[in-house]
C-alpha positions, -999 to +999 in steps of 0.1 A: +317-148-351+286-137-370+266-166-355+278-158-320+269-121-325+234-131-337+228-154-307+240-126-283+215-103-300+187-128-295+196-134-259+196-096-253+161-095-268+150-122-245+164-105-215+148-072-225+114-088-228+117-106-195+129-075-176+103-052-191+076-049-164+048-027-152+068-006-128+102-003-144+116-028-119+141-056-123+115-084-119+102-111-142+067-111-155+047-143-147+044-150-184+057-135-217+027-137-240+027-143-277+019-115-301-017-127-305-024-128-267-004-097-258-032-072-261-057-093-242-033-099-213-023-063-211-059-052-208-065-077-180-035-064-161-046-027-164-081-036-153-067-054-122-045-024-114-073+001-116-096-021-094-068-022-068-064+016-071-101+021-066-102-002-035-072+015-020-084+051-025-120+044-014-109+024+016-081+048+027-103+079+023-133+065+041-112+050+069-093+083+074-126+103+076-142+078+099-111+079+121-113+116+123-150+113+132-142+089+160-119+114+177-141+144+170-172+128+186-156+118+218-133+088+211-099+090+229-085+054+232-053+051+212-053+014+216-089+011+203-080+034+173-050+010+166-070-022+171-097-013+145-071-008+118-064-045+117-095-061+134-115-064+101-096-095+090-125-120+097-144-106+067-118-123+045-126-158+057-154-166+032-134-150+004-104-171+012-125-203+014-139-196-020-106-189-037-088-217-020-113-241-036-110-225-070-093-244-098-069-216-102-057-219-066-019-226-063-010-262-052+019-269-029+052-277-047+088-283-039+096-246-042+068-236-017+081-222+016+077-243+047+049-238+072+074-226+099+090-201+074+056-187+065+045-185+101+076-165+109+070-142+080+034-135+090+043-129+126+070-105+117+048-085+093+019-086+118+041-071+146+053-045+122+017-036+113+007-034+150+036-012+159+032+010+129-005+016+136+002+024+172+028+050+163+004+066+138-023+068+166+001+085+190+011+110+163-025+119+155-032+123+192-002+146+201+005+166+169-014+194+151-030+182+119-005+202+098+026+187+114+011+152+113+003+154+076+037+169+068+055+140+085+031+114+069+042+128+035+077+116+041+066+080+037+070+083+000+106+095+003+113+066+028+097+041+004+118+054-025+150+046-005+137+012+006+125+003-029+159+012-044+179-009-019+155-038-011+135-041-043+159-030-070+135-003-081+147+015-112+141+053-112+133+070-145+127+107-149+089+102-149+090+081-117+112+107-100+089+135-112+059+116-098+075+111-064+086+148-061+053+162-073+033+140-048+055+150-019+050+187-028+013+181-030+012+165+005+034+192+020+012+219+005-018+202+020-001+200+054+010+236+055-026+247+047-042+224+072-035+249+101-069+264+091-086+231+100-074+232+135-054+206+155-044+195+189-018+221+199-024+221+237+001+195+245+034+196+264+068+197+247+074+161+258+042+148+242+049+169+211+083+153+208+068+119+213+042+125+186+069+138+162+092+108+167+062+083+165+048+098+133+082+099+116+089+063+127+055+052+115+061+067+081+094+048+078+077+017+092+049+018+067+074+022+038+094-008+052+061-028+054+054-021+017+089-032+006+089-063+028+056-074+013+071-070-022+100-092-012+076-117+003+057-119-030+087-122-052+113-141-032+094-161-006+059-171-016+065-169-054+028-175-062+008-155-087-028-158-074-053-137-055-053-161-026-017-151-020-028-115-015-055-126+009-031-148+029-006-120+033-035-098+044-053-122+068-025-137+089-004-106+096-036-087+106-046-116+128-012-113+146-015-075+147-050-077+163-039-101+190-010-077+198-035-048+200-059-067+222-030-075+246-022-038+245-058-027+253-058-049+285-022-043+295-026-005+293-058-005+313-077+014+286-103-013+285-117+001+318-127+034+301-143+019+270-178+016+284-177+053+296-163+063+262-192+045+244-218+059+267-205+095+263-200+093+225-218+123+210-237+104+184-248+076+207-238+040+215-250+025+182-231+052+162-200+045+183-201+008+175-209+013+138-181+038+134-155+014+147-170-015+126-168+006+094-133+018+102-122-019+104-140-028+072-127+002+052-091-005+063-094-041+051-106-028+017-077-004+016-052-031+026-065-053-002-058-025-027-023-019-011-012-055-014-028-059-048-008-030-062+024-043-046+016-077-062+009-063-097+033-034-098+056-024-069+057-011-033+067+023-046+036+025-069+014+014-040+028+043-019+023+067-048-014+058-049-015+062-011+000+097-013-025+105-041-052+098-016-041+125+009-056+154-011-088+134-017-096+134+021-103+171+023-126+168-008-148+142+008-145+159+042-162+189+027-192+167+018-194+145+049-178+166+077-187+200+063-150+212+063-140+242+042-125+239+007-101+265-005-078+271-035-047+255-018-065+222-014-076+223-051-040+230-062-028+201-040-053+178-056-042+189-091-006+183-083-014+148-069-032+139-101-003+152-121+021+129-101-003+100-104-006+103-142+031+107-146+037+073-130+008+058-150+025+071-182+057+054-172+039+021-169+024+027-203+058+033-218+071+001-202+040-017-217+048-004-252+085-014-248+074-049-238+052-052-269+080-041-292+104-067-277+079-096-279+080-101-318+118-103-315+114-129-288+089-149-308+115-153-336+140-169-312+141-207-315+130-226-284+164-243-281+196-229-295+228-247-288+260-230-299+294-246-294+325-225-299+357-244-301 
């Protein structure tokens, strides 16, 4: 009975170590390091996470400001605004070639999904991306900035629900605090944004359309994050950077094709030449604005998928919501918008929510280190027969 109890205790330690991960989720780490290598691997993980955070915040903030500039200077094509959000995927080709030839690139195995299965996955995610981007474009066109921002803040709440049911996300007090604080930060920013103006001269029908589209886009974006996490963990099952690039390249390729079809089917392509000619900053500025929007969204998407890959879809959305208060800060510098106390408070709350989530990851990391010595003392093979 004592031996059985000891084995149960050791098995519990093994389960604790394998289930302790960087987001509090019920997933398995790619490797459980030994006590000597633990510190080195942890540092590498944190470095990767902060690189992805940087890419996401820089890309999202720049893309949002440039998108606002596109509309402010005379752009009015919703399909073009949607197209550029996914059209930057060709810049990934040389990066994909380099990493596919790397020695660390994953090799096909018996557990790898079939080509048809992957194609279906990429097409489904790509169509979701295209539809989601289009709904965001309609929302920004028909709603005042305050209402639009307020509805966009609901994506974190949607993602919390999807993460719980689809990704088995565990909610601790710190994670719950982070989600609530970030939602309050975004809502505070939205209520204050009346002073920045907005498109309020629309009919009730268009307002309702914009409201429904923005709410649907927030839910769609949250679903997109959770589906990508499922794809990483349950379908592709590969721990490499080329996996992130593939899940970025092919769905955006599909989304771009869908948007090109939409541009021609809607007839908006006929007005693009006049839009370019009448752009306030000139034709060259018009082209460069669209190019940089496409590039910055690709940078942001790399960060988004990297954070899902390394942590979770909920954490990726937390960082996305953190970026909302950063936009007014940079808009003051580049667009000469006004900065007031409410925006500063919103930024402070966003940082509070962010560091609350980071601290939860730190606690998970410490918990994993404490469980590792116990795991190292467990024999590689223990066979117990109870008659």
